[in-house]
N, C-alpha and C positions, 0 to 999 in steps of 0.2 A: 394395645405391640407392648406398649411398657408391662404391662401384669405377665404377660407372655413370655418379652424377655425376663424375669424378675424370678418367672416358673420354671426356665431354661437354664438359669443361671443355678436354684436352689438343686435340681436333679443332675447338672455337672457335679458339685462339686457332694452331692451325696452319694455320686456313680465313685465321684476322687477315692471318697471317706473307707468307702468300702474297700474298692481294692489295695488300699494305703493299709485296710487293718488286716485283708488276706496275705501282704505279701508279708508285714509282722511276725503275723501265726506261723506261714511257713517257714522263717525263720530261727523262729521261737520250735515248733518240730524237727527241724531240723539240726538244734544243737544239742536237744534234747537227746534225739538217736544219737548224736556223736558221742554223747557219753559215755554206749552201751559198749558191751563189747562180747556179744552172744559166743558161743560156745560152735567151735566148725561140726560141722558132720561127719560123724566115727563114734566110734565105740568111745563112753566116754568113764566104763565102768562093764564088772562080767558083763553078759548080758542085757546090759542096757546104753543105747544109741540114745543119741543129738543127733538134730536131721537141722541141717538151715534152711530157713527162707529168708531170705532177707536181711532183717535183723532181728528173728523170732528164732527159737530156739524151741520145736515140740519136742519130742523122748520116747521111746518105746522101745517096751521090757519084755525081751524074745524069751519063747520055755518053749523047749519041746517044736519047734516051728510056730507057732501062735506069737503071736504081740497083741499088749495090753499097750496102744496110744498113752499117753499122759501130758494136757495142757490146761490151762487155767481162764476159768471167761467163760461167756459169750461173745464178747465184740468179736466183730467181723472177719478179723485173723483171725478168733482162734476159732471160729467156728463153720466158717464160708464153705472147703469143702471137706464137711460131715456127712455130705448125702452123699457122695462118694462109694461107698461104705454103708450095702447095700444090705451085709452081713450083720455089720456088727453093732454090737449092746450098745447103748450113751449112757451115759450117768451124770448131773450137774451139780452141786451145791445146792441142798433146798434150799438156802435161803437166795440164793439166785438166779431162782421165778422170778422172784420183782421184778429185774429185770427184764425178762422177758414178758409178764403179762401189766406191763405201765407204772405201777405201785412205784419205781425206781426208775428214775434218769438219771447219766450220764451227759446226754445231751438236749437241754431244752427238752420240749416235747417227744424228744427220736426217741425209738425202743431200741432193745438189740433183738436180736433175730435165733432163734436158732428151727428151723423145722424141720428135724428129726425127732422120731420121737425115742424118748428118755425117759430116763428114772430118773430117784432122789440119795443122792445121801445125807445122810442128817450129821451134823457137827457133832465130834466123838468118836462115830458110826464106826465102823470096823465090819466090811461089810466085804466078805466074795464074788470077788467078778471073774470068773475064766477058774485058771491057776490058781490068782493071782490074792491076796489081802489089803485090801486100801481101808486103808482107817482114814476120817476129812476130818481136815485142821479147818474150821471159818475164821479166814482173815480178810475182815472187813478193811472197808475204804479204798482200794480199787473202785471195786465196783461196792454194790451192798451187800453181796452174797460170796467174792471168793474166797476161797478155801485153798489150802496147801492138803497135800494128798502123798503120806505112806503107805510105799510100796512093801509087803513084806518088812515091814518094820524094818527095813533098811536102809533106801530109796526115800531121799526129802522129795520130793520135787513144789516148787515154789513158784511157780508160775511168775507174777507182774503184784508179786504184796511185797515184795525189796528188792533190794540191789545190788554187787555184789563186786563192791573194788577195797580193790591192797587187800584180801585173801576179809574183811572186814564186812558183815552184814547192815545193812537198812532200811531203811523204807527204802518204797520207789519212787521212782520222781516225781516231784506233787504235781506236777503238771499237766501232768494223767493222772493222778489217780481223783476223787469222788473225793476222799476224804480221807487226809494222810493223818492231822491226832485222832484217829478213830485206829486209821492204821496203825500207824506207833501203839499204841493201846495194843493192840492187838499181838503183837507177836510177838511177845515173851510168851506164847503160847506153843510156841515151835520151836524157845529155844532147849534145852534142856531133856534131849528129849536121849532114853535113852540105846546104844546098836546104829544109831546111825553111820550107814558106810559114805551115801553120799550125800550134797546137798547140788538141788541143779535148779538153777530161774532160768525165767522165759526168754530178758536179755542178756542177762552177766557174765551166763558161763556159770562152771562146777564149780566146785570145791571136794577134794576127800578131808577136809583141814575142818570139818562143821565144827564138833566145838568151839574150840575158837573162832571160829568164823562168828559166830551167831550168842558167844561171849554176852558180847555187849547190847544184846537183846532183853536180857534177862534186867528181872523188876528189880 
């Protein structure tokens, strides 16, 4: 009887500890999301639209009635609706495949999932997708293969690779990153680009003052 009582006490203590951890975790998530400032749904540049879903932005680039959708990464919030677009061609960073095949994990043994057939974009590669020219710039840290994309040489989409506060770019929220020091080391790759007219983030809105926003990222 005494052993049973001890076992029950241990189980109750474990449940209480897990509940406390979960509550603390959710409070932290709410705090981190509260720092974000996504753009409202609407036109953010000529032919470029921001779509707001909760605290996340997706972007559409329109040309002649066709659309290029730009998101970043393979986290569930980024790809969960991809299968709805049955005629779309889907591309991800070549290195992001490690998040899908289990070579890299963001949380313990859980892997990201993208069930839609997809192609790959290599770091530094310029690829014509439909009528758009897309340049891939891998910025590791949020995930092992997270990337930024420059469309037609003038629109820079950064996804979850940086924050934008008071007009200044910085690493993304450390709480959500896999490796913030690596992200900080890679971010200079998106500073000093020529011809950028719009910088669009996944959670911190947009700015047309690209040079000033990214000046602090340069090595």
